[in-house]
C-alpha atoms as a printed R data frame, in Angstrom:
    type eleno elety resid chain resno        x        y      z
1   ATOM     1    CA   MET     A     1  -75.400 -132.103 95.630
2   ATOM     2    CA   SER     A     2  -76.715 -128.213 93.845
3   ATOM     3    CA   GLY     A     3  -80.982 -127.405 94.220
4   ATOM     4    CA   PRO     A     4  -83.250 -127.090 91.445
5   ATOM     5    CA   GLU     A     5  -82.394 -124.419 87.855
6   ATOM     6    CA   PRO     A     6  -83.284 -121.358 87.962
7   ATOM     7    CA   ALA     A     7  -86.048 -120.024 85.687
8   ATOM     8    CA   ILE     A     8  -84.737 -117.153 84.969
9   ATOM     9    CA   VAL     A     9  -80.324 -116.394 85.506
10  ATOM    10    CA   VAL     A    10  -79.754 -112.676 84.734
11  ATOM    11    CA   ARG     A    11  -75.807 -111.384 84.883
12  ATOM    12    CA   ASP     A    12  -74.534 -108.465 84.560
13  ATOM    13    CA   LEU     A    13  -77.468 -107.411 82.080
14  ATOM    14    CA   ARG     A    14  -76.983 -104.402 80.371
15  ATOM    15    CA   LYS     A    15  -78.982 -101.867 76.972
16  ATOM    16    CA   THR     A    16  -77.922  -98.914 75.948
17  ATOM    17    CA   PHE     A    17  -79.717  -97.182 73.447
18  ATOM    18    CA   LEU     A    18  -78.349  -94.652 70.666
19  ATOM    19    CA   LEU     A    19  -79.891  -91.703 70.080
20  ATOM    20    CA   ARG     A    20  -80.497  -89.388 67.136
21  ATOM    21    CA   ASN     A    21  -81.021  -86.777 67.219
22  ATOM    22    CA   ALA     A    22  -82.151  -86.037 62.989
23  ATOM    23    CA   ALA     A    23  -84.804  -87.978 61.472
24  ATOM    24    CA   ILE     A    24  -83.584  -90.302 58.828
25  ATOM    25    CA   GLY     A    25  -86.409  -89.773 56.180
26  ATOM    26    CA   SER     A    26  -83.879  -89.636 53.290
27  ATOM    27    CA   LEU     A    27  -81.020  -90.798 52.058
28  ATOM    28    CA   LYS     A    28  -79.727  -87.860 52.280
29  ATOM    29    CA   THR     A    29  -80.662  -87.220 55.657
30  ATOM    30    CA   LEU     A    30  -78.827  -90.934 55.785
31  ATOM    31    CA   LEU     A    31  -75.155  -90.138 54.503
32  ATOM    32    CA   VAL     A    32  -75.407  -86.816 55.868
33  ATOM    33    CA   TRP     A    33  -75.847  -88.929 59.203
34  ATOM    34    CA   TRP     A    34  -73.122  -91.407 58.827
35  ATOM    35    CA   LYS     A    35  -70.595  -88.777 58.199
36  ATOM    36    CA   ARG     A    36  -71.287  -86.356 61.069
37  ATOM    37    CA   ARG     A    37  -72.008  -89.260 63.281
38  ATOM    38    CA   ASP     A    38  -74.547  -86.968 64.823
39  ATOM    39    CA   GLU     A    39  -76.002  -89.471 67.570
40  ATOM    40    CA   ARG     A    40  -75.857  -89.955 71.329
41  ATOM    41    CA   ARG     A    41  -76.176  -93.131 73.895
42  ATOM    42    CA   LEU     A    42  -78.215  -93.560 76.307
43  ATOM    43    CA   GLU     A    43  -77.500  -96.163 79.029
44  ATOM    44    CA   VAL     A    44  -80.984  -97.322 80.865
45  ATOM    45    CA   LEU     A    45  -79.902 -100.367 81.706
46  ATOM    46    CA   ARG     A    46  -76.422 -101.427 83.692
47  ATOM    47    CA   GLY     A    47  -75.268 -104.735 86.099
48  ATOM    48    CA   VAL     A    48  -78.899 -105.863 86.288
49  ATOM    49    CA   SER     A    49  -78.306 -109.205 87.858
50  ATOM    50    CA   PHE     A    50  -81.449 -111.904 89.519
51  ATOM    51    CA   GLU     A    51  -82.241 -115.282 89.582
52  ATOM    52    CA   VAL     A    52  -86.278 -116.402 89.957
53  ATOM    53    CA   ALA     A    53  -86.827 -120.108 90.919
54  ATOM    54    CA   LYS     A    54  -89.178 -121.756 89.813
55  ATOM    55    CA   GLY     A    55  -92.891 -121.538 91.116
56  ATOM    56    CA   GLU     A    56  -90.892 -118.437 92.088
57  ATOM    57    CA   CYS     A    57  -93.321 -114.717 92.463
58  ATOM    58    CA   VAL     A    58  -91.152 -111.521 91.689
59  ATOM    59    CA   ALA     A    59  -92.391 -108.362 91.113
60  ATOM    60    CA   ILE     A    60  -90.896 -104.911 89.384
61  ATOM    61    CA   VAL     A    61  -91.065 -102.299 91.092
62  ATOM    62    CA   GLY     A    62  -89.811  -98.764 90.122
63  ATOM    63    CA   ARG     A    63  -90.295  -95.353 89.017
64  ATOM    64    CA   ASN     A    64  -91.047  -94.401 85.830
65  ATOM    65    CA   GLY     A    65  -88.275  -94.611 84.005
66  ATOM    66    CA   ALA     A    66  -86.187  -96.896 85.693
67  ATOM    67    CA   GLY     A    67  -86.104  -99.468 83.152
68  ATOM    68    CA   LYS     A    68  -88.907 -102.254 83.755
69  ATOM    69    CA   SER     A    69  -90.326 -102.127 80.825
70  ATOM    70    CA   THR     A    70  -86.962 -102.807 79.049
71  ATOM    71    CA   LEU     A    71  -86.245 -105.440 81.262
72  ATOM    72    CA   LEU     A    72  -88.855 -107.034 80.596
73  ATOM    73    CA   SER     A    73  -88.562 -106.612 77.089
74  ATOM    74    CA   LEU     A    74  -85.063 -108.367 77.464
75  ATOM    75    CA   LEU     A    75  -86.519 -111.124 79.333
76  ATOM    76    CA   ALA     A    76  -88.788 -111.578 76.438
77  ATOM    77    CA   ARG     A    77  -86.282 -111.411 74.327
78  ATOM    78    CA   ILE     A    78  -88.086 -108.320 72.516
79  ATOM    79    CA   TYR     A    79  -84.631 -106.589 72.469
80  ATOM    80    CA   LYS     A    80  -81.053 -107.751 72.116
81  ATOM    81    CA   PRO     A    81  -78.941 -106.689 75.245
82  ATOM    82    CA   SER     A    82  -76.198 -104.823 74.957
83  ATOM    83    CA   GLY     A    83  -74.158 -106.894 77.526
84  ATOM    84    CA   GLY     A    84  -74.673 -109.903 79.728
85  ATOM    85    CA   VAL     A    85  -76.562 -112.723 80.106
86  ATOM    86    CA   ALA     A    86  -80.733 -113.308 80.572
87  ATOM    87    CA   GLN     A    87  -81.448 -116.287 80.564
88  ATOM    88    CA   ILE     A    88  -84.894 -118.021 80.602
89  ATOM    89    CA   ASN     A    89  -85.272 -121.493 81.302
90  ATOM    90    CA   GLY     A    90  -88.739 -122.324 80.268
91  ATOM    91    CA   ARG     A    91  -91.204 -120.811 78.490
92  ATOM    92    CA   VAL     A    92  -91.574 -116.819 77.845
93  ATOM    93    CA   ALA     A    93  -94.867 -115.930 77.016
94  ATOM    94    CA   PRO     A    94  -94.544 -111.728 76.889
95  ATOM    95    CA   LEU     A    95  -97.537 -109.611 78.950
96  ATOM    96    CA   LEU     A    96  -96.790 -106.503 77.970
97  ATOM    97    CA   GLU     A    97  -99.018 -103.709 76.725
98  ATOM    98    CA   LEU     A    98  -98.233 -100.092 77.185
99  ATOM    99    CA   GLY     A    99 -100.294  -98.709 80.605
100 ATOM   100    CA   ALA     A   100 -100.206 -101.727 82.316
101 ATOM   101    CA   GLY     A   101 -100.056 -101.479 85.820
102 ATOM   102    CA   PHE     A   102 -100.214  -97.655 84.967
103 ATOM   103    CA   HIS     A   103 -101.733  -95.365 87.869
104 ATOM   104    CA   PRO     A   104 -102.580  -91.760 86.681
105 ATOM   105    CA   ASP     A   105 -103.034  -90.596 90.085
106 ATOM   106    CA   LEU     A   106  -99.197  -91.805 91.146
107 ATOM   107    CA   SER     A   107  -97.579  -90.277 88.094
């Protein structure tokens, strides 16, 4: 007999952003970029896996730039994952705010 279904299941979650070296502000710039592919990929999350049981409290803790906001954005479906699975069993109410939890003396 198995236990209750977890509220959140994350398996091998990955997120990669595409970085372009120039802003695309015109059709000419877009065509030049398309030909040269002047871009880099930045892997910000790799191999994240965990489960959260219903009723459980979880803290996402880490240094600036560690991927905390990216992880929460993936769970809230603001971003699409580059790989892996983020399964939410129930409703997600994102409470993301720029600067939430930010302590200026620690940064």
